[in-house]
C-alpha positions in Angstrom: 32.6 96.4 50.1 33.8 98.8 47.2 35.5 96.0 45.7 32.4 93.7 45.9 30.1 96.5 44.5 32.4 97.1 41.7 32.6 93.5 40.8 28.7 93.4 41.1 28.5 96.3 38.7 30.7 94.7 36.1 28.9 91.4 36.3 25.5 93.1 35.9 26.9 95.3 33.0 28.2 92.0 31.3 24.8 90.4 31.8 23.0 93.4 30.2 25.4 93.1 27.2 24.8 89.4 26.8 21.1 89.8 27.0 21.1 92.8 24.6 24.0 92.6 22.4 24.5 95.4 19.8 23.8 94.5 16.4 24.3 96.7 13.3 21.3 97.6 10.9 22.0 95.7 7.8 23.3 98.4 5.4 21.8 96.0 2.4 18.5 96.2 3.8 18.8 100.1 3.9 20.1 100.2 0.3 17.3 97.8 -0.9 14.8 100.1 0.8 16.0 103.1 -0.9 16.2 101.4 -4.2 12.5 100.6 -4.0 11.7 104.1 -3.2 13.6 105.5 -6.3 12.3 102.6 -8.4 8.9 103.9 -8.2 9.7 106.4 -10.8 10.1 103.6 -13.3 6.4 103.4 -13.3 6.1 106.5 -15.0 6.8 106.9 -18.6 9.4 107.7 -20.1 11.4 106.5 -17.1 11.2 102.8 -17.7 14.8 102.1 -17.4 14.6 103.2 -13.9 13.1 100.0 -13.0 16.3 98.2 -13.3 17.0 99.8 -9.8 14.3 97.6 -8.5 16.1 94.4 -9.8 19.1 95.7 -8.0 17.1 96.2 -4.8 15.9 92.6 -5.0 19.4 91.3 -5.0 20.3 93.5 -2.1 17.4 92.4 0.0 18.2 88.7 -0.7 21.8 89.4 0.3 20.6 91.3 3.4 18.4 88.4 4.4 21.0 85.7 4.0 23.7 87.7 6.0 21.5 88.2 8.7 20.6 84.6 8.9 24.3 83.7 8.9 25.4 86.4 11.3 22.3 86.9 13.4 24.5 88.3 16.6 26.0 90.9 14.4 23.3 92.2 12.0 19.5 93.2 12.5 16.8 94.5 10.0 15.4 91.3 8.7 11.8 92.6 8.7 13.1 95.6 6.6 15.0 93.5 4.3 11.8 91.2 3.7 9.8 94.3 3.2 12.2 96.0 0.7 12.6 92.7 -1.1 8.8 92.0 -1.7 8.4 95.8 -2.3 11.1 95.8 -5.1 9.5 92.7 -6.5 5.9 94.2 -6.8 7.2 97.3 -8.4 9.3 95.4 -10.9 6.7 93.1 -12.0 4.2 95.7 -12.1 6.1 98.2 -13.9 7.5 95.7 -16.6 3.9 94.4 -17.2 2.4 97.9 -17.5 4.9 99.0 -19.9 4.9 95.9 -21.8 1.1 96.2 -22.3 1.3 99.9 -23.2 4.0 99.0 -25.9 1.9 96.2 -27.4 -1.3 98.3 -27.6 -0.2 101.9 -28.4 0.3 101.7 -31.9 -3.0 102.5 -34.0 -4.1 100.2 -36.4 -2.4 100.4 -39.8 0.5 102.4 -38.4 4.2 101.7 -38.4 6.2 102.1 -35.1 9.3 104.1 -36.0 12.1 104.6 -33.3 13.6 108.1 -33.8 17.0 106.5 -33.9 16.0 105.0 -37.4 15.6 108.7 -38.9 19.0 109.9 -37.5 21.8 109.7 -40.0 25.2 109.2 -38.0 27.5 110.4 -40.6 28.5 113.6 -42.6 27.0 115.1 -44.4 23.6 114.7 -43.0 21.1 113.2 -45.1 17.7 111.1 -44.8 18.3 107.5 -43.8 17.2 104.5 -46.0 14.4 103.8 -43.6 13.1 107.3 -44.2 12.8 106.7 -47.8 10.9 103.5 -47.1 8.5 105.5 -44.9 7.7 108.1 -47.4 3.7 108.2 -47.7 3.0 105.9 -44.9 1.3 106.0 -41.7 3.7 106.1 -38.8 3.9 106.1 -34.9 6.6 107.8 -33.4 7.5 109.3 -29.9 9.6 112.4 -29.2 9.7 115.9 -27.6 8.7 119.4 -28.8 11.5 121.5 -29.4 11.1 124.7 -27.1 11.3 127.0 -30.1 7.7 125.8 -31.1 6.4 127.7 -28.2 4.5 126.8 -25.1 1.0 127.3 -25.8 -1.5 125.4 -27.6 0.2 124.2 -30.7 -0.9 123.0 -34.5 2.5 123.2 -35.8 5.8 122.3 -34.1 9.1 120.6 -34.5 9.5 117.2 -32.7 13.1 116.0 -31.8 14.1 112.7 -30.4 15.5 113.2 -27.0 15.8 116.0 -24.3 19.6 116.2 -25.1 18.8 117.3 -28.7 15.8 119.4 -27.4 17.5 121.5 -24.6 21.0 120.9 -24.3 22.5 119.9 -27.7 22.0 123.1 -29.4 20.7 123.0 -33.0 19.4 119.6 -34.1 20.6 118.1 -37.3 18.1 117.7 -40.1 17.8 114.3 -39.6 17.1 114.7 -35.9 13.8 116.7 -36.2 10.4 116.2 -37.7 8.1 119.3 -38.8 4.7 118.3 -37.4 1.3 119.7 -38.7 -1.7 118.5 -36.9 -4.8 117.9 -38.8 -8.5 117.7 -37.8 -8.5 120.6 -35.6 -6.0 118.5 -33.3 -3.7 120.9 -30.9 -1.3 120.0 -28.3 0.4 121.9 -25.3 4.1 122.8 -25.7 6.2 121.5 -23.0 8.9 118.9 -21.9 6.5 116.0 -21.8 7.5 113.0 -24.4 4.7 112.8 -26.9 3.2 110.1 -28.8 2.5 111.0 -32.5 0.5 109.3 -35.2 0.2 110.6 -38.8 1.4 110.4 -42.3 5.2 110.4 -42.8 6.4 112.8 -45.6 9.9 112.9 -47.0 10.9 116.5 -48.5 12.6 115.5 -51.7 14.1 119.0 -51.6 15.2 120.0 -48.1 13.1 122.8 -46.7 14.2 125.6 -44.1 12.3 126.4 -40.9 12.3 129.4 -39.1 14.5 129.3 -35.8 16.6 126.4 -37.1 19.9 126.6 -39.0 19.6 123.3 -40.5 16.9 122.3 -43.1 14.2 119.9 -42.6 14.2 116.4 -44.1 10.9 114.9 -42.5 7.4 115.9 -42.1 4.4 114.4 -40.5 0.8 115.3 -40.9 -0.5 114.3 -37.4 -3.7 112.8 -37.0 -3.3 112.2 -33.2 -1.0 113.3 -30.5 -0.8 112.9 -26.8 
């Protein structure tokens, strides 16, 4: 009797295992879902490059679905993989479209878009770039950060730098890495760590001028007409 009972139990256990086989949740599906969650940050400027993670999430989602279809007895999570695939695609397409539209429409009429990198002189001794000479007296549009030494309240004058590394972790910026900004027409802006969009007239200091709180002289100035 005991032998028959044991055999019957083993047969029952084997049947249960056959009816409900263990399948591992696809790690690719999990990774794709996590990449979607992180990729949402890419919808906010200035974190556009984070959207690259959603492209990786799409690839992981496709890989996960193919693996589950190929080994249905070993992997589960197909619904999760499909959700992650679609979600990553939606964020990627939405983010790229939104940032592209912003890029194409953010420059005011009559202004020249100037990347900060075109003003930075990469050799020693530091000096204005050829681009800076060409921009002298022109209306420009540029993005950057308010240097912390400018203060944290409502500002009419401040120093703009090109990136947070220069702003907070790189010590004193070089002369060609900063712009002295004076807002006109009653405009003010609140200091902080947010990237700012500035429009105004670019002025090249023919004779470099000193600026309080900075060891290096200032090559560039902008009389700003708008900032946000």
